[in-house]
DRENPA-3360 file (N, C-alpha, C; in nm, 2 decimals, always signed):
BEGIN
1 = MARIEVGK = -0.15/+1.84/+0.31/-0.05/+1.91/+0.38/+0.09/+1.91/+0.29 ~ +0.17/+2.00/+0.29/+0.30/+2.00/+0.23/+0.40/+1.89/+0.30 ~ +0.49/+1.85/+0.22/+0.60/+1.76/+0.27/+0.69/+1.85/+0.37 ~ +0.74/+1.77/+0.46/+0.82/+1.85/+0.56/+0.95/+1.89/+0.50 ~ +1.01/+2.00/+0.52/+1.14/+2.05/+0.46/+1.24/+2.02/+0.56 ~ +1.37/+1.99/+0.50/+1.48/+1.96/+0.57/+1.49/+2.07/+0.68 ~ +1.54/+2.03/+0.80/+1.57/+2.14/+0.90/+1.44/+2.14/+1.00 ~ +1.33/+2.11/+0.95/+1.20/+2.14/+1.03/+1.19/+2.01/+1.11;
9 = KAPAFSLK = +1.11/+2.04/+1.22/+1.08/+1.92/+1.32/+0.99/+1.84/+1.25 ~ +1.01/+1.69/+1.27/+0.92/+1.59/+1.20/+0.80/+1.58/+1.29 ~ +0.69/+1.57/+1.24/+0.56/+1.55/+1.31/+0.57/+1.43/+1.39 ~ +0.51/+1.42/+1.51/+0.51/+1.33/+1.62/+0.40/+1.22/+1.55 ~ +0.44/+1.09/+1.59/+0.32/+1.00/+1.55/+0.32/+0.87/+1.63 ~ +0.22/+0.79/+1.63/+0.20/+0.68/+1.71/+0.12/+0.57/+1.63 ~ +0.20/+0.47/+1.58/+0.13/+0.39/+1.49/+0.16/+0.23/+1.53 ~ +0.08/+0.15/+1.51/+0.11/+0.00/+1.54/+0.17/-0.08/+1.41;
17 = DQHGTVHK = +0.27/-0.17/+1.46/+0.33/-0.25/+1.36/+0.28/-0.37/+1.33 ~ +0.33/-0.46/+1.26/+0.27/-0.60/+1.22/+0.25/-0.69/+1.34 ~ +0.31/-0.65/+1.46/+0.28/-0.73/+1.57/+0.20/-0.66/+1.68 ~ +0.14/-0.56/+1.64/+0.05/-0.48/+1.73/+0.13/-0.39/+1.83 ~ +0.25/-0.38/+1.82/+0.33/-0.29/+1.89/+0.32/-0.15/+1.86 ~ +0.31/-0.06/+1.95/+0.30/+0.08/+1.91/+0.43/+0.14/+1.91 ~ +0.46/+0.22/+1.81/+0.58/+0.28/+1.77/+0.55/+0.44/+1.78 ~ +0.63/+0.51/+1.86/+0.61/+0.65/+1.85/+0.75/+0.73/+1.82;
25 = LSAYAGRP = +0.74/+0.83/+1.75/+0.86/+0.89/+1.69/+0.95/+0.92/+1.83 ~ +0.88/+0.98/+1.93/+0.95/+1.03/+2.05/+1.03/+0.91/+2.11 ~ +1.00/+0.80/+2.11/+1.07/+0.67/+2.15/+1.22/+0.66/+2.10 ~ +1.25/+0.72/+1.98/+1.37/+0.70/+1.91/+1.45/+0.83/+1.93 ~ +1.42/+0.92/+2.01/+1.50/+1.04/+2.03/+1.64/+1.01/+2.05 ~ +1.73/+1.09/+1.98/+1.86/+1.07/+2.00/+1.94/+0.96/+1.89 ~ +1.83/+0.90/+1.82/+1.88/+0.80/+1.72/+1.83/+0.86/+1.57 ~ +1.89/+0.83/+1.47/+1.85/+0.84/+1.34/+1.73/+0.75/+1.31;
33 = VVLYFYPK = +1.62/+0.81/+1.25/+1.51/+0.74/+1.21/+1.50/+0.74/+1.06 ~ +1.48/+0.63/+0.99/+1.45/+0.62/+0.86/+1.31/+0.59/+0.84 ~ +1.22/+0.69/+0.79/+1.08/+0.66/+0.80/+1.05/+0.67/+0.64 ~ +1.03/+0.55/+0.59/+0.99/+0.54/+0.45/+0.83/+0.52/+0.44 ~ +0.78/+0.58/+0.33/+0.64/+0.56/+0.31/+0.63/+0.50/+0.16 ~ +0.55/+0.38/+0.17/+0.54/+0.29/+0.05/+0.40/+0.26/+0.02 ~ +0.35/+0.26/-0.12/+0.22/+0.26/-0.14/+0.13/+0.13/-0.09 ~ +0.20/+0.01/-0.10/+0.11/-0.10/-0.06/+0.20/-0.23/-0.03;
41 = DDTSGCTK = +0.15/-0.30/+0.06/+0.22/-0.42/+0.10/+0.21/-0.53/-0.03 ~ +0.32/-0.60/-0.03/+0.32/-0.72/-0.13/+0.31/-0.68/-0.26 ~ +0.35/-0.57/-0.31/+0.35/-0.53/-0.46/+0.49/-0.54/-0.50 ~ +0.52/-0.54/-0.61/+0.66/-0.58/-0.67/+0.76/-0.45/-0.61 ~ +0.73/-0.33/-0.64/+0.82/-0.21/-0.60/+0.84/-0.21/-0.45 ~ +0.73/-0.22/-0.38/+0.73/-0.21/-0.25/+0.81/-0.34/-0.17 ~ +0.79/-0.45/-0.23/+0.87/-0.56/-0.18/+1.01/-0.55/-0.21 ~ +1.05/-0.50/-0.32/+1.20/-0.47/-0.35/+1.26/-0.38/-0.25;
49 = EACAFEES = +1.18/-0.26/-0.23/+1.23/-0.17/-0.13/+1.24/-0.23/+0.01 ~ +1.14/-0.30/+0.06/+1.14/-0.36/+0.19/+1.26/-0.46/+0.20 ~ +1.27/-0.54/+0.10/+1.38/-0.63/+0.11/+1.52/-0.58/+0.11 ~ +1.54/-0.46/+0.03/+1.67/-0.38/+0.03/+1.69/-0.34/+0.17 ~ +1.60/-0.29/+0.24/+1.61/-0.23/+0.37/+1.65/-0.34/+0.47 ~ +1.57/-0.45/+0.47/+1.59/-0.56/+0.53/+1.75/-0.61/+0.52 ~ +1.79/-0.61/+0.42/+1.92/-0.66/+0.39/+2.04/-0.57/+0.43 ~ +2.00/-0.45/+0.45/+2.09/-0.34/+0.50/+2.08/-0.32/+0.64;
57 = LPDFGKSE = +1.98/-0.39/+0.71/+1.95/-0.36/+0.86/+2.08/-0.37/+0.95 ~ +2.17/-0.47/+0.94/+2.28/-0.47/+1.02/+2.36/-0.35/+1.00 ~ +2.38/-0.29/+0.87/+2.46/-0.16/+0.86/+2.39/-0.04/+0.92 ~ +2.25/-0.04/+0.90/+2.18/+0.07/+0.98/+2.20/+0.05/+1.13 ~ +2.19/-0.07/+1.18/+2.21/-0.09/+1.31/+2.34/-0.03/+1.38 ~ +2.46/-0.05/+1.29/+2.58/-0.01/+1.33/+2.58/+0.15/+1.36 ~ +2.48/+0.23/+1.28/+2.47/+0.37/+1.31/+2.36/+0.40/+1.40 ~ +2.32/+0.30/+1.47/+2.19/+0.30/+1.57/+2.07/+0.35/+1.52;
65 = AVVLGVSI = +2.07/+0.34/+1.38/+1.94/+0.40/+1.31/+1.83/+0.30/+1.32 ~ +1.71/+0.34/+1.31/+1.60/+0.26/+1.31/+1.53/+0.27/+1.18 ~ +1.48/+0.17/+1.12/+1.41/+0.17/+0.99/+1.26/+0.14/+1.00 ~ +1.16/+0.24/+0.97/+1.03/+0.21/+0.98/+0.96/+0.23/+0.85 ~ +0.88/+0.14/+0.81/+0.80/+0.15/+0.68/+0.67/+0.17/+0.73 ~ +0.60/+0.27/+0.63/+0.46/+0.30/+0.66/+0.37/+0.29/+0.54 ~ +0.26/+0.25/+0.55/+0.16/+0.24/+0.45/+0.02/+0.22/+0.51 ~ -0.08/+0.24/+0.43/-0.23/+0.23/+0.49/-0.27/+0.12/+0.52;
73 = LDEASKAK = -0.22/+0.00/+0.48/-0.29/-0.13/+0.49/-0.28/-0.16/+0.64 ~ -0.37/-0.24/+0.69/-0.38/-0.27/+0.83/-0.27/-0.36/+0.88 ~ -0.27/-0.38/+1.02/-0.16/-0.47/+1.08/-0.16/-0.63/+1.03 ~ -0.27/-0.67/+0.99/-0.27/-0.81/+0.94/-0.21/-0.81/+0.82 ~ -0.24/-0.71/+0.74/-0.16/-0.71/+0.60/-0.03/-0.71/+0.61 ~ +0.03/-0.62/+0.71/+0.17/-0.59/+0.74/+0.22/-0.73/+0.78 ~ +0.16/-0.79/+0.88/+0.21/-0.93/+0.93/+0.23/-1.03/+0.83 ~ +0.13/-1.03/+0.73/+0.14/-1.13/+0.62/+0.27/-1.09/+0.53;
81 = FAKKYGLT = +0.28/-0.97/+0.50/+0.38/-0.92/+0.41/+0.51/-0.95/+0.47 ~ +0.53/-0.91/+0.61/+0.66/-0.94/+0.66/+0.69/-1.09/+0.69 ~ +0.60/-1.16/+0.71/+0.61/-1.31/+0.73/+0.67/-1.37/+0.59 ~ +0.60/-1.34/+0.48/+0.62/-1.39/+0.36/+0.76/-1.35/+0.31 ~ +0.83/-1.24/+0.34/+0.95/-1.19/+0.30/+1.06/-1.19/+0.40 ~ +1.03/-1.23/+0.54/+1.13/-1.23/+0.64/+1.15/-1.09/+0.68 ~ +1.07/-1.01/+0.68/+1.11/-0.86/+0.72/+1.09/-0.84/+0.86 ~ +1.19/-0.81/+0.92/+1.21/-0.79/+1.08/+1.19/-0.66/+1.12;
89 = FPLLADAD = +1.20/-0.56/+1.05/+1.18/-0.41/+1.10/+1.03/-0.39/+1.10 ~ +1.00/-0.29/+1.18/+0.86/-0.25/+1.21/+0.79/-0.19/+1.06 ~ +0.68/-0.26/+1.04/+0.61/-0.19/+0.92/+0.47/-0.13/+0.99 ~ +0.47/+0.00/+0.99/+0.34/+0.07/+1.05/+0.23/+0.07/+0.96 ~ +0.10/+0.05/+1.04/-0.01/+0.07/+0.98/-0.07/+0.20/+1.00 ~ -0.10/+0.28/+0.89/-0.17/+0.42/+0.91/-0.28/+0.40/+0.82 ~ -0.38/+0.33/+0.88/-0.51/+0.30/+0.82/-0.60/+0.42/+0.79 ~ -0.59/+0.52/+0.87/-0.68/+0.64/+0.83/-0.58/+0.74/+0.77;
97 = HAVCEKYG = -0.47/+0.71/+0.73/-0.38/+0.80/+0.65/-0.34/+0.93/+0.72 ~ -0.37/+0.95/+0.85/-0.33/+1.06/+0.93/-0.19/+1.10/+0.92 ~ -0.09/+1.00/+0.95/+0.04/+1.02/+0.94/+0.09/+1.05/+0.80 ~ +0.04/+0.99/+0.71/+0.08/+1.01/+0.57/+0.04/+1.15/+0.53 ~ -0.07/+1.20/+0.58/-0.11/+1.35/+0.56/-0.02/+1.44/+0.62 ~ +0.01/+1.42/+0.75/+0.11/+1.51/+0.82/+0.24/+1.53/+0.75 ~ +0.28/+1.42/+0.68/+0.41/+1.42/+0.62/+0.40/+1.45/+0.47 ~ +0.28/+1.49/+0.42/+0.26/+1.54/+0.30/+0.28/+1.43/+0.18;
105 = VWVEKSMY = +0.26/+1.31/+0.23/+0.27/+1.20/+0.11/+0.14/+1.13/+0.06 ~ +0.02/+1.18/+0.12/-0.10/+1.13/+0.09/-0.16/+1.23/-0.02 ~ -0.14/+1.18/-0.14/-0.16/+1.26/-0.27/-0.25/+1.20/-0.38 ~ -0.30/+1.28/-0.46/-0.37/+1.25/-0.57/-0.28/+1.17/-0.67 ~ -0.32/+1.05/-0.72/-0.25/+0.97/-0.81/-0.35/+0.95/-0.93 ~ -0.29/+0.89/-1.03/-0.36/+0.86/-1.16/-0.31/+0.74/-1.22 ~ -0.41/+0.66/-1.25/-0.35/+0.53/-1.33/-0.46/+0.50/-1.43 ~ -0.42/+0.50/-1.56/-0.52/+0.45/-1.66/-0.63/+0.56/-1.66;
113 = GRKYMGIA = -0.60/+0.69/-1.65/-0.68/+0.79/-1.65/-0.78/+0.80/-1.53 ~ -0.77/+0.71/-1.43/-0.84/+0.71/-1.32/-0.78/+0.79/-1.20 ~ -0.82/+0.89/-1.13/-0.77/+0.94/-1.03/-0.81/+0.90/-0.89 ~ -0.71/+0.89/-0.80/-0.75/+0.82/-0.66/-0.63/+0.88/-0.57 ~ -0.67/+0.87/-0.44/-0.57/+0.92/-0.34/-0.48/+0.80/-0.30 ~ -0.35/+0.82/-0.28/-0.27/+0.71/-0.24/-0.14/+0.78/-0.18 ~ -0.05/+0.68/-0.15/+0.08/+0.72/-0.09/+0.20/+0.74/-0.19 ~ +0.25/+0.86/-0.19/+0.37/+0.88/-0.27/+0.50/+0.80/-0.21;
121 = RVTYLIGG = +0.58/+0.75/-0.28/+0.70/+0.68/-0.23/+0.80/+0.79/-0.20 ~ +0.80/+0.83/-0.05/+0.89/+0.91/-0.01/+0.96/+0.86/+0.10 ~ +1.08/+0.91/+0.14/+1.15/+0.85/+0.25/+1.21/+0.99/+0.32 ~ +1.20/+0.99/+0.46/+1.25/+1.09/+0.54/+1.36/+1.02/+0.63 ~ +1.47/+1.10/+0.64/+1.56/+1.07/+0.73/+1.56/+1.18/+0.85 ~ +1.52/+1.13/+0.97/+1.49/+1.21/+1.08/+1.62/+1.20/+1.17 ~ +1.68/+1.31/+1.21/+1.81/+1.30/+1.29/+1.76/+1.28/+1.44 ~ +1.87/+1.25/+1.52/+1.84/+1.22/+1.65/+1.78/+1.34/+1.73;
129 = DGKVARRW = +1.78/+1.46/+1.67/+1.73/+1.59/+1.72/+1.59/+1.60/+1.70 ~ +1.53/+1.50/+1.61/+1.39/+1.50/+1.58/+1.37/+1.60/+1.46 ~ +1.47/+1.65/+1.39/+1.44/+1.72/+1.27/+1.47/+1.65/+1.15 ~ +1.41/+1.69/+1.03/+1.42/+1.62/+0.90/+1.58/+1.65/+0.86 ~ +1.66/+1.54/+0.85/+1.80/+1.57/+0.81/+1.79/+1.56/+0.64 ~ +1.71/+1.47/+0.59/+1.71/+1.45/+0.45/+1.58/+1.40/+0.40 ~ +1.53/+1.43/+0.28/+1.40/+1.39/+0.22/+1.44/+1.33/+0.07 ~ +1.38/+1.22/+0.05/+1.39/+1.17/-0.09/+1.23/+1.16/-0.14;
137 = DDVKVEGH = +1.22/+1.24/-0.25/+1.08/+1.25/-0.30/+1.09/+1.15/-0.44 ~ +0.97/+1.10/-0.47/+0.96/+1.01/-0.60/+1.06/+0.91/-0.60 ~ +1.08/+0.83/-0.49/+1.19/+0.74/-0.47/+1.19/+0.63/-0.59 ~ +1.30/+0.61/-0.64/+1.33/+0.50/-0.72/+1.40/+0.38/-0.66 ~ +1.32/+0.27/-0.65/+1.36/+0.16/-0.56/+1.51/+0.12/-0.57 ~ +1.55/+0.10/-0.69/+1.67/+0.04/-0.72/+1.79/+0.14/-0.65 ~ +1.88/+0.08/-0.56/+1.98/+0.16/-0.48/+1.94/+0.25/-0.39 ~ +1.81/+0.25/-0.35/+1.77/+0.36/-0.26/+1.82/+0.32/-0.12;
145 = ADEVLAAV = +1.79/+0.20/-0.07/+1.84/+0.17/+0.07/+2.00/+0.21/+0.09 ~ +2.08/+0.18/-0.01/+2.22/+0.21/-0.01/+2.23/+0.36/+0.01 ~ +2.16/+0.43/-0.08/+2.17/+0.59/-0.07/+2.13/+0.65/+0.08 ~ +2.01/+0.57/+0.13/+1.98/+0.63/+0.26/+2.08/+0.59/+0.36 ~ +2.14/+0.47/+0.36/+2.24/+0.44/+0.45/+2.36/+0.52/+0.45 ~ +2.40/+0.57/+0.33/+2.52/+0.66/+0.31/+2.48/+0.79/+0.39 ~ +2.36/+0.83/+0.36/+2.30/+0.96/+0.44/+2.30/+0.95/+0.59 ~ +2.26/+0.82/+0.63/+2.27/+0.80/+0.79/+2.40/+0.81/+0.82;
153 = RAI = +2.51/+0.75/+0.75/+2.64/+0.75/+0.80/+2.69/+0.89/+0.81 ~ +2.64/+0.98/+0.72/+2.70/+1.12/+0.71/+2.65/+1.21/+0.82 ~ +2.54/+1.16/+0.89/+2.49/+1.26/+1.00/+2.55/+1.22/+1.14;
% end
């Protein structure tokens, strides 16, 4: 599926986090939602990105925004990752990659000439109205959390 365009309704989802708690997009109606997709728990880029969002959580909270990270590894992997780096926001397990597919981030990748399916590093900012307010494709980790925070403050 294609990525969701700005101004379009964000697809509904229901996923468990590292504690087994279910998170539904509808539960955050009226609040900005930062939904960021990352390839894998406990890898260098994904760790830097998660830690940057964690450091900025108090500022996101001032805007009543919620930060949700999504990847395909299971809840146990998420729990281990969160504990190791002190991550307190929800890391959602999309083991069957159904949500990743809905958001257009389940893509063919290539490494060392080998093709495989994986998650593209993409972030969506969903407004309180449930529509995509902003989308970042092919995210570069450095400075990304700050850029997203500035966009949250602007809506």
